[in-house]
C-alpha positions in Angstrom: 11.0 49.1 -18.4 10.2 49.3 -14.7 7.6 46.6 -14.9 10.2 44.2 -16.2 12.5 45.1 -13.3 9.7 44.7 -10.7 8.4 41.4 -12.1 9.1 38.2 -10.3 9.6 36.1 -13.4 11.6 32.9 -13.1 13.9 31.6 -15.9 14.5 27.9 -16.4 18.3 27.2 -16.0 18.1 24.4 -18.6 16.2 25.9 -21.5 15.8 29.6 -20.4 12.0 29.5 -20.7 10.3 32.3 -18.7 7.6 31.6 -16.1 5.5 33.9 -14.0 6.6 32.4 -10.7 8.8 29.8 -9.0 5.9 27.3 -8.7 5.4 27.2 -12.5 9.1 26.9 -13.0 9.3 24.0 -10.6 6.4 22.2 -12.3 8.1 22.8 -15.7 11.4 21.3 -14.5 9.6 18.3 -13.0 7.6 17.6 -16.1 10.1 18.4 -18.8 13.7 18.2 -17.6 13.5 15.5 -14.9 11.9 13.2 -17.4 14.8 13.7 -19.9 17.1 11.7 -17.5 14.7 8.8 -17.5 14.4 8.5 -21.3 16.5 5.7 -22.5 17.0 4.2 -19.0 13.7 2.2 -19.1 14.2 -1.5 -19.4 17.7 -1.5 -17.9 
């Protein structure tokens, strides 16, 4: 119980995936969620 409280996990605000730190969360958002906006806009 205490280890969960003391951990510095980061949760994605889009899909609620859990990451060990903010850098991993940032990389995830850049790769997964930022690209979602670009899908379907190519060729316009």
